[in-house]
TORFI-683142 format. One record per residue (C-alpha): x, y, z; residue in three letters. Coordinates in Angstrom, 1 decimal. Layout:
N
ATOM      xx      yy      zz  residuo
ATOM       X       Y       Z      ala
...
This chain:
227
ATOM      xx      yy      zz  residuo
ATOM   114.4    86.5     3.1      met
ATOM   111.4    88.7     3.4      ser
ATOM   111.2    91.6     5.7      leu
ATOM   108.4    89.8     7.7      ile
ATOM   110.5    86.7     8.3      ser
ATOM   113.4    88.8     9.4      leu
ATOM   111.3    90.7    11.9      met
ATOM   109.8    87.4    13.2      val
ATOM   113.4    86.1    13.7      gly
ATOM   114.4    89.2    15.6      met
ATOM   111.3    88.9    17.9      val
ATOM   112.1    85.3    18.6      ile
ATOM   115.8    86.2    19.3      ser
ATOM   114.7    89.0    21.6      leu
ATOM   112.4    86.7    23.6      ile
ATOM   115.3    84.2    24.0      ala
ATOM   117.7    86.9    25.1      val
ATOM   115.2    88.3    27.7      leu
ATOM   114.6    84.7    29.0      gly
ATOM   118.3    84.2    29.3      ala
ATOM   118.7    87.5    31.2      leu
ATOM   115.8    86.6    33.5      ala
ATOM   117.5    83.3    34.2      leu
ATOM   120.8    84.9    34.8      tyr
ATOM   119.3    87.4    37.2      arg
ATOM   117.5    84.7    39.2      ser
ATOM   120.6    82.5    39.4      thr
ATOM   122.7    85.5    40.5      thr
ATOM   120.2    86.4    43.2      gln
ATOM   120.0    82.7    44.4      thr
ATOM   123.8    82.5    44.7      val
ATOM   124.9    86.0    45.7      phe
ATOM   121.8    87.8    47.0      gly
ATOM   120.6    88.2    50.5      asp
ATOM   119.9    84.7    51.8      gly
ATOM   121.7    83.3    48.8      gly
ATOM   124.1    80.3    48.8      leu
ATOM   127.2    82.4    49.2      val
ATOM   125.9    84.4    52.2      arg
ATOM   124.4    81.3    53.8      ser
ATOM   127.7    79.4    53.5      ser
ATOM   129.6    82.3    55.0      ile
ATOM   127.1    82.5    57.9      gln
ATOM   127.1    78.8    58.6      asp
ATOM   130.9    78.5    58.2      gly
ATOM   131.6    81.4    60.6      gln
ATOM   129.0    80.0    63.1      leu
ATOM   130.6    76.5    63.0      ala
ATOM   134.2    77.8    63.6      thr
ATOM   133.1    80.6    66.0      gly
ATOM   131.1    78.3    68.2      leu
ATOM   133.8    75.7    68.3      leu
ATOM   136.4    78.3    69.2      ser
ATOM   134.0    79.6    71.9      ala
ATOM   133.7    76.0    73.4      gln
ATOM   137.4    75.5    73.5      ile
ATOM   138.0    78.9    75.2      ala
ATOM   135.2    78.2    77.7      leu
ATOM   136.8    75.0    78.8      gln
ATOM   139.7    77.0    80.2      gly
ATOM   137.4    78.6    82.9      ala
ATOM   138.9    77.7    86.3      gly
ATOM   141.8    75.7    84.9      tyr
ATOM   144.8    75.6    87.2      gly
ATOM   143.0    77.2    90.1      ile
ATOM   142.4    75.5    93.5      ser
ATOM   138.7    75.2    94.1      ser
ATOM   137.4    77.4    91.3      pro
ATOM   133.8    78.5    91.5      ser
ATOM   131.2    80.6    89.7      ser
ATOM   130.9    84.0    91.2      gly
ATOM   134.6    84.1    92.0      asn
ATOM   136.1    82.7    88.8      his
ATOM   133.2    82.9    86.3      leu
ATOM   130.8    85.7    85.8      leu
ATOM   127.7    86.0    83.6      leu
ATOM   127.2    89.6    82.6      ile
ATOM   123.9    91.1    81.4      arg
ATOM   123.7    94.2    79.1      asn
ATOM   127.5    93.9    78.6      ala
ATOM   129.2    96.6    76.4      val
ATOM   132.8    96.9    75.4      leu
ATOM   134.0   100.5    75.2      asn
ATOM   136.0   100.7    71.9      ser
ATOM   138.0   103.7    73.1      ser
ATOM   139.1   102.4    76.6      thr
ATOM   138.8    98.7    76.0      gly
ATOM   136.8    98.4    79.2      lys
ATOM   133.8    96.2    79.8      leu
ATOM   130.6    97.3    81.5      asp
ATOM   127.4    95.6    82.5      gly
ATOM   125.5    93.9    85.3      thr
ATOM   126.7    90.6    86.8      pro
ATOM   124.1    87.9    87.2      val
ATOM   124.1    85.4    90.1      thr
ATOM   123.9    81.8    88.8      leu
ATOM   121.4    79.4    90.2      ser
ATOM   120.0    76.0    89.3      ser
ATOM   117.7    77.9    86.8      ala
ATOM   119.2    79.2    83.6      ala
ATOM   120.2    82.8    83.7      gln
ATOM   120.6    84.9    80.5      ser
ATOM   123.2    87.5    79.6      gly
ATOM   125.4    88.5    76.7      asn
ATOM   128.9    88.0    78.1      ala
ATOM   130.8    85.5    80.1      leu
ATOM   134.0    86.4    81.9      val
ATOM   136.3    83.8    83.5      trp
ATOM   139.7    83.3    85.2      val
ATOM   142.2    80.6    84.4      his
ATOM   145.8    79.8    85.2      asn
ATOM   147.4    78.3    82.1      pro
ATOM   150.9    78.4    83.6      gly
ATOM   149.8    76.7    86.8      leu
ATOM   151.5    79.5    88.7      ser
ATOM   151.2    79.7    92.5      ala
ATOM   151.1    83.5    92.1      asn
ATOM   147.6    84.8    91.6      thr
ATOM   149.0    87.9    89.9      ala
ATOM   149.8    85.6    87.0      ser
ATOM   146.2    84.5    86.5      tyr
ATOM   144.7    85.3    83.1      ser
ATOM   141.2    86.3    82.1      cys
ATOM   139.1    85.6    79.0      gly
ATOM   135.6    86.5    78.0      ala
ATOM   132.9    85.9    75.4      leu
ATOM   130.8    88.9    74.3      leu
ATOM   127.8    88.7    72.0      ser
ATOM   127.0    92.1    70.6      asn
ATOM   123.3    92.6    70.0      ser
ATOM   123.8    95.7    67.8      ser
ATOM   126.1    94.2    65.1      asn
ATOM   125.3    90.5    65.8      lys
ATOM   129.0    89.7    66.2      ala
ATOM   130.6    87.3    68.7      leu
ATOM   133.9    88.3    70.3      tyr
ATOM   136.6    86.5    72.3      leu
ATOM   138.2    88.9    74.7      leu
ATOM   141.5    88.7    76.5      gln
ATOM   142.5    90.7    79.5      ala
ATOM   145.6    92.9    78.9      ser
ATOM   146.7    92.8    82.5      ser
ATOM   146.2    90.8    85.7      gly
ATOM   142.5    90.3    86.6      cys
ATOM   142.4    88.5    89.9      his
ATOM   140.1    88.9    91.9      pro
ATOM   137.7    88.8    89.0      leu
ATOM   134.6    90.2    90.8      ser
ATOM   136.3    93.5    91.5      ser
ATOM   138.6    93.8    88.5      asn
ATOM   136.6    92.8    85.4      trp
ATOM   135.3    96.4    84.9      lys
ATOM   138.6    98.1    85.5      thr
ATOM   141.0    96.3    83.2      ile
ATOM   141.3    96.7    79.5      ser
ATOM   140.3    94.0    77.1      trp
ATOM   141.5    93.1    73.6      thr
ATOM   139.0    91.6    71.3      ser
ATOM   139.0    89.1    68.4      arg
ATOM   135.9    88.4    66.3      ala
ATOM   134.8    84.8    66.2      leu
ATOM   131.8    85.7    64.1      val
ATOM   132.1    89.0    62.2      glu
ATOM   129.6    91.8    62.4      asp
ATOM   126.5    91.8    60.2      gln
ATOM   127.0    88.1    59.2      val
ATOM   124.2    86.7    61.5      leu
ATOM   120.6    87.6    61.3      ala
ATOM   120.4    87.5    65.1      gln
ATOM   123.0    87.6    67.8      ala
ATOM   124.2    84.5    69.6      val
ATOM   122.5    84.3    73.0      thr
ATOM   124.3    83.2    76.2      leu
ATOM   122.9    81.5    79.3      ser
ATOM   124.4    79.6    82.3      ala
ATOM   123.3    77.7    85.3      arg
ATOM   124.7    75.8    88.2      asn
ATOM   124.2    72.0    88.8      gly
ATOM   123.5    70.2    85.6      ser
ATOM   124.4    67.0    83.8      asn
ATOM   126.0    67.4    80.4      cys
ATOM   129.1    66.8    78.2      trp
ATOM   131.9    69.3    77.7      pro
ATOM   131.4    69.5    74.0      tyr
ATOM   127.9    67.9    73.7      gly
ATOM   127.1    64.3    72.8      ala
ATOM   124.6    62.2    71.1      val
ATOM   121.4    61.6    73.1      pro
ATOM   121.5    59.1    75.9      glu
ATOM   118.9    56.9    74.2      ala
ATOM   121.4    56.4    71.4      ile
ATOM   124.8    56.4    73.2      ser
ATOM   123.5    54.5    76.3      lys
ATOM   125.8    56.7    78.3      leu
ATOM   124.6    59.1    81.0      ser
ATOM   126.0    62.6    80.9      ala
ATOM   128.4    63.3    83.8      pro
ATOM   127.6    65.8    86.5      ala
ATOM   129.0    69.3    86.0      ala
ATOM   128.8    72.3    88.2      ser
ATOM   128.2    74.9    85.5      val
ATOM   126.7    74.5    82.1      ser
ATOM   126.7    77.2    79.4      val
ATOM   124.2    77.4    76.6      ser
ATOM   124.9    79.2    73.3      leu
ATOM   121.7    79.9    71.3      gly
ATOM   122.0    80.6    67.6      tyr
ATOM   120.1    80.6    64.3      ala
ATOM   121.7    79.1    61.1      ser
ATOM   121.0    80.2    57.6      ser
ATOM   117.8    78.1    57.5      val
ATOM   114.9    80.5    57.9      ser
ATOM   113.2    80.2    61.4      gly
ATOM   115.9    77.8    62.7      ser
ATOM   116.7    77.9    66.4      ser
ATOM   119.5    75.8    67.9      asn
ATOM   121.3    75.5    71.3      thr
ATOM   124.8    74.2    72.0      tyr
ATOM   125.4    73.2    75.6      val
ATOM   128.8    73.1    77.1      ser
ATOM   129.8    71.9    80.6      cys
ATOM   132.6    73.7    82.4      leu
ATOM   134.2    70.8    84.1      ala
ATOM   136.9    72.7    86.1      asn
ATOM   134.4    74.7    88.2      leu
ATOM   133.2    73.0    91.4      ile
ATOM   130.1    75.2    92.2      ser
């Protein structure tokens, strides 16, 4: 072999190696980088399980209580913040009406043990943190009835339904009185041929999936509440 043919072979090999490295880098970025397949699957997976858990928890609002109503047994909170040191929740309650009202937390009372003693009532809450984009399920550590005066004074324990920094934007919450919808959503009436039942309070969870520019809304009816 001549020196020239050896050098030509080395150049061709070098070009092949550089091409392979470029392909490896592109594949790694597609799979593991920001917006890659792994991150997208984590985001969509946590969204699916987190929103389903939120729907199940919300269906407990007003359960086991005689004549439960929004304002007394369900509160929408705007600018809600959970103090990590004291475990106390703060924010501004929003009065529900027939028009959708927005907030970032929902607090409710339920009576899972069907106790006649109001001191045994339990409280739960959903909190969407706009800072770290996480969605939390909160549980009151002590008695919370009446809700309107106690939701700020009791301590809450939190569990993340969607971990922080997973979502590109935080889940949005809104609620309104007097609407027709299904507890867990349903196919459109044009397809199912079934009209949605009347419900007193409906809650909308707005979220964005891993698809760029996506905007989705999940509506849940709280069938236990009467007004």
